[in-house]
PLY file of the C-alpha trace (Angstrom):
ply
format ascii 1.0
element vertex 115
property float x
property float y
property float z
element edge 114
property int vertex1
property int vertex2
end_header
64.11 51.42 124.05
66.34 48.71 124.83
69.50 48.60 127.20
71.99 46.25 125.98
74.61 45.11 129.17
77.67 43.95 127.68
80.48 43.72 130.63
83.23 42.13 129.99
84.18 40.99 133.44
88.25 40.39 132.95
88.44 44.00 131.62
86.46 45.62 133.88
87.98 44.31 137.18
90.66 45.22 135.93
90.16 48.70 135.70
88.33 49.01 139.27
91.80 47.61 140.57
93.49 49.86 138.62
91.35 52.47 139.87
91.93 51.36 143.51
96.09 51.50 142.92
95.54 55.05 141.73
93.59 56.18 144.81
96.33 54.32 146.79
98.84 56.67 145.59
96.85 59.76 145.55
96.60 59.47 149.40
100.49 59.02 149.27
100.09 62.20 147.07
98.07 64.36 149.67
99.66 62.77 152.34
103.32 64.39 150.89
101.81 67.40 150.40
100.76 67.97 153.53
103.64 66.83 155.20
105.69 69.46 152.75
103.17 71.86 153.84
103.99 71.72 157.40
107.56 72.19 156.95
107.14 75.34 154.92
105.29 76.40 158.42
107.58 75.26 160.51
110.42 76.90 158.26
108.66 80.23 158.25
108.33 80.76 162.11
109.02 84.68 162.07
106.08 84.38 159.28
103.01 83.88 161.35
100.78 85.00 158.48
102.08 82.85 155.65
102.45 80.47 158.31
98.79 80.63 158.90
97.85 80.94 155.43
98.81 77.86 154.47
97.55 76.06 158.00
94.52 77.47 156.75
94.90 75.93 153.31
95.44 72.48 154.95
92.78 72.74 157.71
89.89 73.96 155.07
90.67 72.59 151.63
93.36 70.13 151.30
92.21 68.15 153.87
88.72 67.53 154.14
88.58 67.99 150.52
91.48 65.39 150.01
89.94 62.86 152.23
86.53 63.28 151.02
87.45 62.57 146.92
89.66 59.93 148.75
86.33 58.11 150.01
84.22 58.71 147.62
86.96 57.04 145.13
87.43 54.31 147.54
83.10 53.50 147.76
83.15 53.98 144.46
85.72 51.13 143.63
84.59 48.99 146.52
81.20 49.26 145.18
81.93 48.51 141.27
83.80 45.25 142.63
80.46 44.51 144.59
78.62 44.99 141.38
81.28 42.84 138.81
80.78 40.18 141.72
77.36 39.94 141.40
77.29 40.36 137.59
79.06 37.07 136.81
78.02 35.55 139.51
74.58 36.27 137.74
76.07 34.99 134.43
77.13 31.76 135.86
73.66 30.53 137.57
72.11 31.37 134.58
73.89 29.63 131.96
73.88 26.64 134.54
69.98 27.22 134.65
70.33 26.92 130.99
72.57 23.87 130.88
69.78 22.16 133.40
66.85 23.12 131.57
68.25 21.59 127.61
69.77 18.70 129.78
65.81 18.19 130.87
64.08 18.57 127.41
62.65 15.29 126.23
62.87 14.07 122.45
58.89 13.56 121.28
57.84 10.42 120.31
57.13 10.68 116.75
55.75 7.34 114.86
57.96 6.36 111.81
61.26 7.85 113.78
63.81 5.73 114.62
66.05 7.17 117.47
0 1
1 2
2 3
3 4
4 5
5 6
6 7
7 8
8 9
9 10
10 11
11 12
12 13
13 14
14 15
15 16
16 17
17 18
18 19
19 20
20 21
21 22
22 23
23 24
24 25
25 26
26 27
27 28
28 29
29 30
30 31
31 32
32 33
33 34
34 35
35 36
36 37
37 38
38 39
39 40
40 41
41 42
42 43
43 44
44 45
45 46
46 47
47 48
48 49
49 50
50 51
51 52
52 53
53 54
54 55
55 56
56 57
57 58
58 59
59 60
60 61
61 62
62 63
63 64
64 65
65 66
66 67
67 68
68 69
69 70
70 71
71 72
72 73
73 74
74 75
75 76
76 77
77 78
78 79
79 80
80 81
81 82
82 83
83 84
84 85
85 86
86 87
87 88
88 89
89 90
90 91
91 92
92 93
93 94
94 95
95 96
96 97
97 98
98 99
99 100
100 101
101 102
102 103
103 104
104 105
105 106
106 107
107 108
108 109
109 110
110 111
111 112
112 113
113 114
């Protein structure tokens, strides 16, 4: 089986950048959700059971899950960016090596042929 990689660097970089922007927006949304939950808790001073349930949801679900997902998304976008840059650098290096090798080719001396 032959694998062929055809990565369009500009488009892939834009996708990674767009994903990073989306992660930032998700961070803001998670923060707003936590703030609203805290406001609900504060607004229910006589409903300890409901406030405790919301707090437990924040502590056990939203905060750890949200932060883990955001960290993983940031890690993926960062590592993808590094990989794309390495891929582009490798393409550039191969291109330069190909040009160098082509410039070093010497025409054979063929009798009877004028150069």
